[in-house]
C-alpha positions as a Python dict, from the first residue, in 0.01 Angstrom:
ca = {
    (1, 'M'): (0, 0, 0),
    (2, 'A'): (285, -29, 250),
    (3, 'T'): (356, 261, 479),
    (4, 'K'): (672, 461, 437),
    (5, 'P'): (841, 344, 765),
    (6, 'A'): (948, 17, 597),
    (7, 'T'): (1321, 79, 554),
    (8, 'T'): (1450, -273, 495),
    (9, 'L'): (1354, -562, 272),
    (10, 'G'): (1247, -763, 576),
    (11, 'E'): (1012, -489, 700),
    (12, 'L'): (866, -450, 349),
    (13, 'R'): (805, -822, 322),
    (14, 'A'): (645, -833, 666),
    (15, 'S'): (410, -548, 572),
    (16, 'G'): (257, -760, 297),
    (17, 'Y'): (342, -511, 25),
    (18, 'K'): (288, -651, -323),
    (19, 'V'): (475, -513, -623),
    (20, 'L'): (257, -481, -933),
    (21, 'P'): (376, -432, -1292),
    (22, 'V'): (345, -63, -1378),
    (23, 'K'): (65, -120, -1631),
    (24, 'E'): (-133, -322, -1379),
    (25, 'E'): (-73, -56, -1114),
    (26, 'M'): (-203, 218, -1347),
    (27, 'R'): (-501, 2, -1447),
    (28, 'R'): (-594, -60, -1082),
    (29, 'N'): (-573, 311, -996),
    (30, 'L'): (-772, 408, -1306),
    (31, 'I'): (-1052, 167, -1212),
    (32, 'R'): (-1059, 308, -859),
    (33, 'K'): (-1080, 666, -986),
    (34, 'M'): (-1353, 576, -1236),
    (35, 'R'): (-1559, 407, -967),
    (36, 'T'): (-1534, 704, -729),
    (37, 'G'): (-1604, 958, -1003),
    (38, 'E'): (-1273, 1135, -944),
    (39, 'E'): (-1157, 1368, -1222),
    (40, 'L'): (-905, 1165, -1420),
    (41, 'F'): (-721, 1428, -1620),
    (42, 'P'): (-756, 1777, -1465),
    (43, 'G'): (-698, 2065, -1703),
    (44, 'I'): (-782, 1865, -2017),
    (45, 'V'): (-1072, 2041, -2191),
    (46, 'G'): (-1280, 1922, -2486),
    (47, 'F'): (-1162, 1559, -2501),
    (48, 'E'): (-1431, 1412, -2274),
    (49, 'D'): (-1619, 1231, -2551),
    (50, 'S'): (-1333, 1164, -2792),
    (51, 'V'): (-976, 1125, -2668),
    (52, 'I'): (-1036, 1040, -2301),
    (53, 'P'): (-1243, 723, -2365),
    (54, 'Q'): (-971, 594, -2600),
    (55, 'L'): (-705, 673, -2341),
    (56, 'E'): (-901, 493, -2069),
    (57, 'N'): (-933, 188, -2293),
    (58, 'A'): (-559, 188, -2367),
    (59, 'V'): (-474, 192, -1995),
    (60, 'L'): (-735, -73, -1917),
    (61, 'S'): (-590, -297, -2186),
    (62, 'G'): (-228, -230, -2082),
    (63, 'Q'): (-127, -88, -2419),
    (64, 'D'): (162, 147, -2494),
    (65, 'I'): (32, 462, -2667),
    (66, 'I'): (115, 700, -2952),
    (67, 'F'): (-69, 1034, -2943),
    (68, 'L'): (-103, 1162, -3298),
    (69, 'G'): (-200, 1525, -3355),
    (70, 'E'): (-101, 1874, -3465),
    (71, 'R'): (87, 2113, -3239),
    (72, 'G'): (-98, 2265, -2948),
    (73, 'Q'): (-344, 1976, -2900),
    (74, 'A'): (-247, 1897, -2539),
    (75, 'K'): (-51, 1582, -2629),
    (76, 'S'): (228, 1653, -2381),
    (77, 'R'): (-16, 1753, -2109),
    (78, 'L'): (-211, 1431, -2158),
    (79, 'I'): (106, 1225, -2134),
    (80, 'R'): (223, 1401, -1817),
    (81, 'S'): (-121, 1363, -1660),
    (82, 'L'): (-79, 983, -1672),
    (83, 'V'): (157, 1015, -1376),
    (84, 'A'): (-152, 1061, -1155),
    (85, 'L'): (-239, 696, -1225),
    (86, 'L'): (78, 578, -1047),
    (87, 'D'): (86, 505, -674),
    (88, 'E'): (191, 799, -459),
    (89, 'E'): (508, 617, -350),
    (90, 'M'): (700, 311, -457),
    (91, 'P'): (973, 112, -277),
    (92, 'I'): (1308, 47, -446),
    (93, 'I'): (1641, -92, -338),
    (94, 'S'): (1822, 206, -193),
    (95, 'G'): (2086, 343, -430),
    (96, 'S'): (1955, 160, -736),
    (97, 'E'): (1988, 350, -1063),
    (98, 'V'): (1706, 154, -1226),
    (99, 'N'): (1441, 156, -950),
    (100, 'D'): (1506, -210, -864),
    (101, 'N'): (1207, -404, -735),
    (102, 'P'): (1322, -508, -383),
    (103, 'F'): (1181, -858, -433),
    (104, 'E'): (1315, -913, -787),
    (105, 'P'): (1609, -680, -865),
    (106, 'I'): (1715, -664, -1231),
    (107, 'S'): (2049, -484, -1198),
    (108, 'R'): (2376, -637, -1092),
    (109, 'Y'): (2398, -378, -814),
    (110, 'G'): (2055, -476, -679),
    (111, 'R'): (2119, -849, -696),
    (112, 'D'): (2456, -818, -524),
    (113, 'L'): (2314, -599, -248),
    (114, 'V'): (2028, -840, -173),
    (115, 'E'): (2271, -1133, -173),
    (116, 'E'): (2498, -949, 70),
    (117, 'K'): (2240, -789, 303),
    (118, 'G'): (1946, -1025, 272),
    (119, 'E'): (1646, -905, 474),
    (120, 'D'): (1850, -606, 590),
    (121, 'T'): (1874, -468, 236),
    (122, 'P'): (1795, -94, 268),
    (123, 'I'): (1477, 31, 101),
    (124, 'A'): (1411, 382, -34),
    (125, 'W'): (1078, 529, -144),
    (126, 'V'): (1027, 735, -459),
    (127, 'D'): (721, 944, -531),
    (128, 'R'): (522, 924, -852),
    (129, 'D'): (680, 1233, -1012),
    (130, 'Q'): (1023, 1068, -996),
    (131, 'R'): (886, 774, -1194),
    (132, 'Y'): (828, 982, -1508),
    (133, 'G'): (1091, 1038, -1775),
    (134, 'E'): (1063, 1241, -2094),
    (135, 'K'): (1279, 1307, -2397),
    (136, 'L'): (1223, 1528, -2699),
    (137, 'A'): (1331, 1326, -3002),
    (138, 'T'): (1598, 1492, -3212),
    (139, 'P'): (1820, 1342, -3485),
    (140, 'D'): (2129, 1366, -3262),
    (141, 'I'): (1995, 1141, -2984),
    (142, 'T'): (2213, 836, -2927),
    (143, 'I'): (2160, 490, -2783),
    (144, 'A'): (2367, 607, -2488),
    (145, 'D'): (2109, 878, -2411),
    (146, 'L'): (1816, 639, -2408),
    (147, 'I'): (1961, 305, -2305),
    (148, 'G'): (2313, 346, -2171),
    (149, 'E'): (2687, 346, -2229),
    (150, 'V'): (3005, 201, -2085),
    (151, 'D'): (3136, 446, -1824),
    (152, 'P'): (3512, 495, -1888),
    (153, 'I'): (3564, 618, -1533),
    (154, 'R'): (3436, 290, -1392),
    (155, 'V'): (3663, 101, -1631),
    (156, 'A'): (3955, 315, -1518),
    (157, 'E'): (3876, 219, -1159),
    (158, 'G'): (3969, -138, -1246),
    (159, 'R'): (3650, -305, -1365),
    (160, 'Y'): (3641, -521, -1678),
    (161, 'L'): (3439, -410, -1982),
    (162, 'G'): (3233, -725, -1944),
    (163, 'D'): (3131, -625, -1593),
    (164, 'E'): (2772, -504, -1586),
    (165, 'L'): (2869, -252, -1317),
    (166, 'T'): (3060, -53, -1583),
    (167, 'I'): (2732, 45, -1747),
    (168, 'H'): (2601, 399, -1706),
    (169, 'Y'): (2228, 357, -1766),
    (170, 'G'): (2033, 586, -1996),
    (171, 'L'): (1695, 752, -1951),
    (172, 'I'): (1473, 450, -2016),
    (173, 'P'): (1633, 207, -1767),
    (174, 'R'): (1635, 488, -1510),
    (175, 'T'): (1258, 512, -1558),
    (176, 'N'): (1210, 141, -1485),
    (177, 'R'): (874, 76, -1312),
    (178, 'G'): (748, 409, -1441),
    (179, 'I'): (633, 603, -1749),
    (180, 'F'): (870, 711, -2026),
    (181, 'A'): (759, 958, -2294),
    (182, 'I'): (920, 1035, -2630),
    (183, 'N'): (791, 1352, -2790),
    (184, 'E'): (803, 1393, -3171),
    (185, 'L'): (890, 1026, -3220),
    (186, 'P'): (942, 1042, -3602),
    (187, 'D'): (1243, 1269, -3546),
    (188, 'L'): (1424, 980, -3380),
    (189, 'A'): (1685, 824, -3611),
    (190, 'E'): (1577, 485, -3743),
    (191, 'R'): (1872, 300, -3584),
    (192, 'I'): (1769, 444, -3246),
    (193, 'Q'): (1410, 336, -3308),
    (194, 'V'): (1541, -20, -3358),
    (195, 'G'): (1698, -5, -3014),
    (196, 'L'): (1372, 128, -2873),
    (197, 'F'): (1156, -158, -2999),
    (198, 'N'): (1405, -405, -2856),
    (199, 'I'): (1350, -240, -2520),
    (200, 'M'): (972, -259, -2564),
    (201, 'E'): (952, -619, -2680),
    (202, 'E'): (1262, -839, -2649),
    (203, 'R'): (1410, -659, -2344),
    (204, 'D'): (1760, -730, -2477),
    (205, 'V'): (1997, -433, -2481),
    (206, 'Q'): (2338, -435, -2644),
    (207, 'I'): (2584, -172, -2529),
    (208, 'R'): (2925, -161, -2696),
    (209, 'G'): (2895, -527, -2785),
    (210, 'Y'): (2808, -628, -2430),
    (211, 'Q'): (2478, -814, -2409),
    (212, 'I'): (2277, -753, -2094),
    (213, 'R'): (1930, -873, -2009),
    (214, 'L'): (1716, -602, -1858),
    (215, 'P'): (1353, -708, -1807),
    (216, 'L'): (1242, -345, -1779),
    (217, 'D'): (889, -264, -1667),
    (218, 'V'): (814, 63, -1848),
    (219, 'F'): (495, 216, -1984),
    (220, 'I'): (603, 379, -2313),
    (221, 'V'): (407, 677, -2444),
    (222, 'S'): (498, 883, -2751),
    (223, 'S'): (368, 1179, -2946),
    (224, 'A'): (391, 1264, -3314),
    (225, 'N'): (261, 1521, -3560),
    (226, 'P'): (95, 1365, -3868),
    (227, 'E'): (299, 1594, -4093),
    (228, 'D'): (621, 1451, -3950),
    (229, 'Y'): (562, 1117, -4115),
    (230, 'T'): (649, 1263, -4453),
    (231, 'N'): (839, 1585, -4388),
    (232, 'R'): (1086, 1508, -4110),
    (233, 'G'): (1096, 1134, -4063),
    (234, 'R'): (888, 827, -4007),
    (235, 'I'): (815, 568, -3744),
    (236, 'I'): (963, 236, -3856),
    (237, 'T'): (702, -35, -3899),
    (238, 'P'): (834, -280, -3633),
    (239, 'L'): (829, -2, -3371),
    (240, 'K'): (485, 126, -3468),
    (241, 'D'): (357, -231, -3445),
    (242, 'R'): (466, -251, -3082),
    (243, 'Y'): (246, 37, -2972),
    (244, 'G'): (-93, -97, -2878),
    (245, 'A'): (-299, 221, -2932),
    (246, 'Q'): (-273, 519, -3163),
    (247, 'I'): (-492, 797, -3029),
    (248, 'R'): (-574, 1097, -3248),
    (249, 'T'): (-604, 1431, -3070),
    (250, 'H'): (-785, 1735, -3207),
    (251, 'Y'): (-839, 2106, -3157),
    (252, 'P'): (-1138, 2219, -2945),
    (253, 'R'): (-1457, 2140, -3132),
    (254, 'A'): (-1673, 2393, -2947),
    (255, 'V'): (-1620, 2763, -2874),
    (256, 'E'): (-1681, 2706, -2504),
    (257, 'H'): (-1397, 2453, -2494),
    (258, 'E'): (-1156, 2698, -2657),
    (259, 'I'): (-1264, 2966, -2410),
    (260, 'G'): (-1223, 2725, -2120),
    (261, 'I'): (-863, 2656, -2221),
    (262, 'M'): (-791, 3029, -2264),
    (263, 'E'): (-923, 3113, -1920),
    (264, 'Q'): (-737, 2822, -1765),
    (265, 'E'): (-398, 2888, -1922),
    (266, 'F'): (-353, 3264, -1968),
    (267, 'M'): (-86, 3440, -1762),
    (268, 'R'): (-229, 3588, -1444),
    (269, 'F'): (-89, 3871, -1235),
    (270, 'D'): (-173, 3991, -888),
    (271, 'D'): (-293, 4344, -971),
    (272, 'A'): (-476, 4449, -659),
    (273, 'D'): (-546, 4798, -797),
    (274, 'Y'): (-728, 4673, -1107),
    (275, 'K'): (-1034, 4460, -1165),
    (276, 'V'): (-1035, 4258, -1487),
    (277, 'V'): (-1376, 4196, -1642),
    (278, 'V'): (-1396, 4026, -1982),
    (279, 'P'): (-1736, 4027, -2155),
    (280, 'Q'): (-1841, 3688, -2289),
    (281, 'Y'): (-1861, 3815, -2648),
    (282, 'M'): (-1496, 3928, -2634),
    (283, 'K'): (-1392, 3580, -2522),
    (284, 'E'): (-1594, 3433, -2806),
    (285, 'I'): (-1429, 3667, -3057),
    (286, 'V'): (-1080, 3559, -2950),
    (287, 'A'): (-1179, 3192, -2972),
    (288, 'E'): (-1346, 3247, -3309),
    (289, 'I'): (-1030, 3401, -3457),
    (290, 'S'): (-844, 3072, -3406),
    (291, 'R'): (-1137, 2865, -3527),
    (292, 'L'): (-1159, 3068, -3849),
    (293, 'A'): (-782, 3042, -3896),
    (294, 'R'): (-810, 2662, -3880),
    (295, 'R'): (-1043, 2674, -4180),
    (296, 'S'): (-874, 2952, -4376),
    (297, 'P'): (-712, 2863, -4711),
    (298, 'D'): (-459, 3141, -4644),
    (299, 'V'): (-327, 2962, -4334),
    (300, 'N'): (-100, 2657, -4353),
    (301, 'Q'): (-325, 2386, -4213),
    (302, 'R'): (-49, 2125, -4211),
    (303, 'S'): (128, 2310, -3931),
    (304, 'G'): (-202, 2374, -3753),
    (305, 'V'): (-326, 2666, -3543),
    (306, 'S'): (-238, 2586, -3185),
    (307, 'V'): (-464, 2663, -2890),
    (308, 'R'): (-163, 2859, -2769),
    (309, 'T'): (-261, 3111, -3038),
    (310, 'S'): (-592, 3174, -2859),
    (311, 'I'): (-414, 3201, -2524),
    (312, 'A'): (-158, 3450, -2658),
    (313, 'N'): (-433, 3654, -2828),
    (314, 'Y'): (-630, 3663, -2504),
    (315, 'E'): (-325, 3782, -2312),
    (316, 'S'): (-254, 4053, -2572),
    (317, 'L'): (-615, 4170, -2559),
    (318, 'L'): (-604, 4202, -2181),
    (319, 'A'): (-266, 4377, -2198),
    (320, 'N'): (-399, 4660, -2414),
    (321, 'A'): (-707, 4692, -2194),
    (322, 'M'): (-472, 4723, -1895),
    (323, 'R'): (-264, 4983, -2077),
    (324, 'R'): (-576, 5188, -2141),
    (325, 'A'): (-687, 5164, -1778),
    (326, 'I'): (-345, 5287, -1666),
    (327, 'H'): (-348, 5583, -1906),
    (328, 'T'): (-708, 5685, -1835),
    (329, 'G'): (-688, 5632, -1460),
    (330, 'E'): (-965, 5373, -1453),
    (331, 'S'): (-967, 5076, -1218),
    (332, 'D'): (-1173, 4837, -1436),
    (333, 'V'): (-987, 4653, -1712),
    (334, 'V'): (-1241, 4569, -1983),
    (335, 'P'): (-1128, 4475, -2337),
    (336, 'R'): (-1296, 4632, -2640),
    (337, 'V'): (-1310, 4572, -3014),
    (338, 'S'): (-1055, 4852, -3060),
    (339, 'D'): (-806, 4634, -2866),
    (340, 'L'): (-824, 4355, -3124),
    (341, 'P'): (-557, 4501, -3359),
    (342, 'F'): (-308, 4446, -3077),
    (343, 'V'): (-345, 4068, -3106),
    (344, 'V'): (-182, 4079, -3451),
    (345, 'P'): (177, 4032, -3322),
    (346, 'A'): (66, 3725, -3127),
    (347, 'I'): (-99, 3571, -3434),
    (348, 'Q'): (200, 3645, -3658),
    (349, 'G'): (428, 3463, -3419),
    (350, 'K'): (218, 3146, -3406),
    (351, 'V'): (51, 3099, -3745),
    (352, 'E'): (216, 2999, -4072),
    (353, 'F'): (65, 3156, -4382),
    (354, 'E'): (47, 3011, -4731),
    (355, 'T'): (132, 3345, -4894),
    (356, 'V'): (474, 3506, -4911),
    (357, 'E'): (348, 3832, -5061),
    (358, 'E'): (470, 4139, -4874),
    (359, 'G'): (202, 4289, -4649),
    (360, 'K'): (-54, 4020, -4728),
    (361, 'E'): (-26, 3860, -4383),
    (362, 'D'): (-168, 4167, -4208),
    (363, 'Q'): (-463, 4166, -4446),
    (364, 'I'): (-529, 3799, -4377),
    (365, 'I'): (-522, 3858, -4001),
    (366, 'E'): (-750, 4160, -4028),
    (367, 'K'): (-995, 3949, -4230),
    (368, 'L'): (-988, 3679, -3961),
    (369, 'I'): (-1057, 3934, -3687),
    (370, 'Q'): (-1342, 4090, -3880),
    (371, 'G'): (-1490, 3748, -3952),
    (372, 'A'): (-1477, 3662, -3583),
    (373, 'V'): (-1644, 3987, -3475),
    (374, 'V'): (-1928, 3962, -3724),
    (375, 'A'): (-1988, 3592, -3646),
    (376, 'V'): (-2022, 3660, -3273),
    (377, 'F'): (-2228, 3977, -3331),
    (378, 'N'): (-2476, 3792, -3550),
    (379, 'R'): (-2514, 3519, -3287),
    (380, 'I'): (-2621, 3778, -3030),
    (381, 'Y'): (-2805, 4046, -3225),
    (382, 'S'): (-3047, 4070, -3511),
    (383, 'I'): (-2970, 4347, -3761),
    (384, 'S'): (-3338, 4447, -3772),
    (385, 'D'): (-3310, 4553, -3407),
    (386, 'F'): (-3096, 4848, -3519),
    (387, 'D'): (-3311, 4991, -3800),
    (388, 'D'): (-3390, 5309, -3606),
    (389, 'L'): (-3028, 5352, -3500),
    (390, 'V'): (-2900, 5309, -3856),
    (391, 'T'): (-3155, 5567, -3972),
    (392, 'R'): (-3015, 5819, -3726),
    (393, 'F'): (-2666, 5766, -3863),
    (394, 'K'): (-2792, 5814, -4215),
    (395, 'S'): (-2939, 6143, -4100),
    (396, 'G'): (-2594, 6274, -4017),
    (397, 'L'): (-2500, 6118, -3684),
    (398, 'S'): (-2136, 6015, -3642),
    (399, 'V'): (-1949, 5863, -3349),
    (400, 'E'): (-1579, 5850, -3266),
    (401, 'V'): (-1420, 5569, -3067),
    (402, 'G'): (-1064, 5462, -2986),
    (403, 'D'): (-864, 5220, -2778),
    (404, 'M'): (-736, 5502, -2552),
    (405, 'M'): (-1070, 5684, -2518),
    (406, 'P'): (-1200, 5710, -2158),
    (407, 'S'): (-1515, 5518, -2073),
    (408, 'A'): (-1702, 5839, -1984),
    (409, 'N'): (-1703, 5935, -2352),
    (410, 'Y'): (-1906, 5626, -2433),
    (411, 'E'): (-2156, 5705, -2159),
    (412, 'R'): (-2225, 6033, -2339),
    (413, 'I'): (-2268, 5848, -2671),
    (414, 'V'): (-2530, 5619, -2516),
    (415, 'K'): (-2723, 5919, -2381),
    (416, 'Q'): (-2711, 6098, -2718),
    (417, 'V'): (-2820, 5802, -2932),
    (418, 'D'): (-3180, 5690, -2873),
    (419, 'G'): (-3227, 5315, -2841),
    (420, 'L'): (-2858, 5236, -2788),
    (421, 'A'): (-2897, 5195, -2411),
    (422, 'A'): (-3151, 4915, -2462),
    (423, 'Q'): (-2916, 4725, -2694),
    (424, 'V'): (-2629, 4764, -2447),
    (425, 'A'): (-2852, 4630, -2169),
    (426, 'K'): (-2933, 4325, -2382),
    (427, 'V'): (-2573, 4212, -2339),
    (428, 'E'): (-2480, 4380, -2008),
    (429, 'P'): (-2795, 4461, -1805),
    (430, 'K'): (-2599, 4640, -1528),
    (431, 'A'): (-2307, 4771, -1726),
    (432, 'S'): (-2038, 4981, -1563),
    (433, 'P'): (-1892, 5265, -1777),
    (434, 'P'): (-1600, 5045, -1902),
    (435, 'L'): (-1843, 4764, -1989),
    (436, 'T'): (-2072, 5012, -2163),
    (437, 'A'): (-1777, 5133, -2371),
    (438, 'S'): (-1697, 4776, -2473),
    (439, 'V'): (-2055, 4695, -2579),
    (440, 'V'): (-2090, 5021, -2775),
    (441, 'E'): (-1779, 4942, -2978),
    (442, 'F'): (-1901, 4586, -3035),
    (443, 'I'): (-2236, 4712, -3166),
    (444, 'L'): (-2084, 4977, -3393),
    (445, 'E'): (-1828, 4739, -3541),
    (446, 'G'): (-2094, 4471, -3588),
    (447, 'L'): (-2315, 4716, -3780),
    (448, 'H'): (-2018, 4823, -3993),
    (449, 'L'): (-1924, 4465, -4080),
    (450, 'N'): (-2288, 4398, -4171),
    (451, 'K'): (-2261, 4695, -4410),
    (452, 'R'): (-2500, 4917, -4216),
    (453, 'L'): (-2243, 5180, -4114),
    (454, 'N'): (-1935, 5329, -4276),
    (455, 'K'): (-1605, 5341, -4090),
    (456, 'D'): (-1319, 5587, -4129),
    (457, 'R'): (-987, 5610, -3949),
    (458, 'V'): (-914, 5955, -3808),
    (459, 'G'): (-563, 5944, -3664),
    (460, 'A'): (-561, 5698, -3377),
    (461, 'K'): (-941, 5700, -3358),
    (462, 'V'): (-1219, 5545, -3565),
    (463, 'Q'): (-1532, 5725, -3684),
    (464, 'Y'): (-1858, 5546, -3759),
    (465, 'R'): (-2109, 5724, -3982),
    (466, 'G'): (-2408, 5653, -4203),
}
């Protein structure tokens, strides 16, 4: 690659710089990254054996791509990550609106400048981020937005309508020699889709009856939700035919992938006075809530259950744990089972339910939370391990817990109940008081959901008894 000091066409030519088509450039950089073992798509979790190989093949074959999948399946992130396959910098004719190749300009401005200046034509360098364009498809998008329009101000300055210099270029020409993404493609009006496939295939653009030839070099990537094909619009057949690859995304297929995304994406704050510790089983419970929702007949599966639901639930869980630490004067922020009801507002804002019955949504969410807790509990513990403990409860033992109860109260519960300390140590061998409190609640709720203990609400607290 040429060094940045080349500031004229002559210097660029002397440096030996070779301009590659954008798809060839991306292919070359992908091959280099694959050979060196460099991480191709940082931050993308759970697609290693499914989506990523298909994406690699599409780039290697130089195919434009449609990502098809429900909301919250990292389609936009995948598309934006393709920018890393572009060169760090690219030379253009200085002042060009369409990133003119210095050796073969496509715009009237670029051709005129090279004809006038020759080897002294000024060169500018653009970095890879400036070579990416994106548009969310909506029904009100016009050809002018995507392709261009006659600029009345330039006409008023004295130019003829037939003069190519009167054109104000749209988003796609301005992304020439780069990547252009259209999100939610089926929402694009069919007449606009016709203009788009002309750009992709014939390269002929008609603006206000003026025919211009723009041999654009653009890698086109789009996203769509499967439901959109029938509910909100469709992709016209000639346009769909011009995309080389249709890649289907999916939600995380393993709990550890869902957890990995949660930990990667949740909102972090610099709280020097507090130490946040999240037990593994609490992370699994949050992930399991979303996984159960994706299989629930009470949840609208056509709209999907985004991974953003898990992230928002995780943030809500940590928020209530922080609120407790502030009120109780503790420095460790450790979420508990009693914090789980506070994820309900996050779920209600992100999940569409099949029912419209008043109050039924809260019941559905509570059922999902309970299902998640018992599933994780039964992966860790065996009910037979608690036979002696359950017997003690049947003999009259009862325990009170609550989301605002200090951790010291749980330390006393562990000392009073024989055998409980050993079960806590099974999950947290060196548990601090806040961690002990979290495990105790997890055990008690797990026994209740397995129908070994009864549970009563006493004001803001919960009582477990035999």
